[in-house]
C-alpha positions in Angstrom: 3.9 7.4 -27.0 2.7 4.5 -29.3 -0.9 4.1 -30.1 -1.2 0.8 -28.2 0.5 2.3 -25.1 -1.9 5.2 -25.3 -4.9 2.9 -25.6 -3.6 0.9 -22.5 -3.3 4.1 -20.5 -6.8 5.2 -21.6 -8.3 1.8 -20.6 -6.6 2.1 -17.2 -8.0 5.6 -16.7 -11.5 4.6 -17.9 -11.9 1.3 -16.2 -9.3 0.5 -13.5 -9.4 3.8 -11.7 -13.2 3.8 -11.3 -13.1 0.2 -10.0 -10.4 1.2 -7.5 -12.6 4.2 -6.4 -15.6 1.9 -6.0 -13.6 -0.5 -3.9 -12.4 2.3 -1.7 -16.0 3.5 -1.2 -17.1 0.0 -0.5 -14.4 -0.4 2.1 -15.4 2.8 3.8 -19.1 1.8 3.8 -18.2 -1.6 5.4 -16.4 0.4 8.1 -13.0 -1.3 8.2 -10.1 1.1 8.1 -6.4 1.2 8.9 -7.3 2.6 12.3 -8.9 -0.8 13.3 -5.6 -2.6 14.1 -5.4 -4.6 10.9 -1.8 -5.9 11.3 0.3 -7.4 14.1 3.5 -6.1 15.6 5.2 -9.4 14.6 4.1 -8.9 11.0 5.5 -5.3 11.0 8.8 -6.7 12.4 9.0 -9.1 9.4 8.0 -6.3 7.1 10.9 -4.1 8.4 13.4 -6.9 7.5 12.0 -7.1 4.0 12.0 -3.3 3.7 15.6 -3.1 4.9 16.6 -5.7 2.4 14.5 -4.6 -0.6 13.4 -0.9 -0.2 16.0 1.2 1.6 18.2 1.7 -1.5 15.6 4.1 -2.9 13.2 4.9 0.0 16.0 5.2 2.6 16.1 3.9 6.2 13.8 6.8 7.3 11.2 6.1 4.6 11.7 9.7 3.3 12.8 8.6 -0.1 15.5 10.1 -2.3 15.0 12.4 -5.3 13.6 9.5 -7.3 11.6 7.5 -4.8 8.6 9.0 -3.0 8.4 9.2 0.8 6.4 6.4 2.5 5.8 8.2 5.7 3.9 11.2 7.2 2.0 13.6 5.0 3.4 12.2 1.8 2.0 8.7 2.6 -1.3 10.1 3.8 -1.9 12.4 0.9 -1.0 9.7 -1.6 -3.1 6.9 -0.2 -6.0 8.6 1.7 -9.3 7.4 0.2 -7.7 4.2 -1.3 -7.5 0.7 0.1 -4.8 -1.5 1.3 -5.6 -3.6 -1.8 -4.6 -0.6 -4.0 -1.4 -0.2 -2.0 -0.7 -4.0 -2.4 -1.2 -3.9 -6.2 1.1 -0.9 -6.7 3.8 -2.3 -4.4 3.7 -5.8 -5.8 3.7 -4.8 -9.5 6.3 -1.9 -9.3 8.6 -2.8 -6.5 11.4 -3.2 -6.0 12.1 -0.8 -8.8 15.1 -2.8 -10.1 13.1 -6.2 -10.0 9.4 -5.4 -10.0 6.9 -8.1 -9.2 9.4 -10.4 -7.4 8.1 -10.1 -3.8 5.7 -12.7 -2.6 2.2 -11.7 -1.4 3.3 -12.4 2.1 6.3 -10.1 1.8 4.2 -7.3 0.4 1.7 -7.7 3.2 4.5 -7.6 5.8 6.0 -4.5 4.2 2.6 -2.8 4.3 2.3 -3.7 8.0 5.6 -2.1 8.6 4.5 1.0 6.7 1.3 1.2 8.7 3.3 0.9 11.9 5.8 3.6 10.8 2.8 5.9 10.0 1.4 5.3 13.5 -1.6 3.2 12.6 -2.4 0.9 15.5 -1.5 -2.8 15.5 -4.1 -5.5 16.3 -4.2 -9.2 16.9 -4.6 -10.4 13.4 -2.2 -10.2 10.5 -2.9 -8.5 7.3 -3.8 -11.1 4.7 -1.6 -11.6 1.7 -4.7 -11.6 -0.4 -5.2 -8.4 -2.5 -9.0 -8.9 -2.7 -9.3 -9.1 1.1 -7.2 -6.0 1.5 -9.7 -4.1 -0.8 -12.0 -4.2 2.2 -9.7 -2.1 4.4 -9.8 1.7 3.7 -6.9 4.0 4.1 -8.3 7.1 5.8 -6.8 10.1 7.6 -6.6 10.4 11.3 -9.9 10.0 13.0 -11.3 8.0 10.1 -12.0 11.1 8.0 
């Protein structure tokens, strides 16, 4: 690993991760979580179309992933994202996906895919769509069943 790449990784660990943790804590304190119906059924339906077009090659139709791509459903999803925010999920998705063309999905497409993932993980739908704004999504905590 080159020195500049190592420095970048260290900066991420020292500064970005604590900021993400602070955002997650703030979201929890404000009380909004994925259990509050933060997406609509219509948005999830649009997200499914984007997922089918852009994500199934690696994450598969059942969201269980292949040997390379992580599962996006059930315990794997919960364990990976519990304690984070939907803003964290948006950043990772937007910057790294799809794997063969990262950072090509629009904010709206990413928000729609997140809505689909929430639906598939049995978080309830509501009457307002997820915003496509990463900062607004920082206010929605991803917490385990029962808001724990």
